[in-house]
C-alpha positions, 0 to 999 in steps of 0.5 A: 765396079770400075775406079779410075785412079788419077795421079799427078807426079811431083814436079821434077820427078821425071827420073823417078818415073823413068827408074821405076817404069819397069816395075810399074809396067810389071805391076800393071801386066800382073793386074791385067793377067788378073782381069783387074786392069781396064786401061791405063797410060800417062798423062802428057805435059805440053812437050809430050813428057809424062807428068802423071798417070790414069789407071782404070781397075775393076775393084769390088770396093773403093778400099780395094781400089785404094789398095791397088793404087798403094801397091803400084811401084810408082806410088811406093817410090814416092812419084805422086804428088797427088792421087784421086780415086773415083768410081766410073761408069763406062757408057760409050765404046765399051769393049764388051759391047763392040 
């Protein structure tokens, strides 16, 4: 099942994001190599500055998705003000169906 991890950055924590970005990208590269990452990217504010993240993962259970979210270097660095994890059904433009 696909779970979408929706993260909102703490205000004033852009430097934490930038400092931790290499480890975060390496973590996502690992998930991708393992076939767990579906897609990911930052949310942007009105000025185009990253202010959150959306990461979609393949996981057997919500608990497994929560474990992946907790292991993200951004989460470990305390970047996020909030994290919401929701199951998601990919209906339109699913790559396997293209």
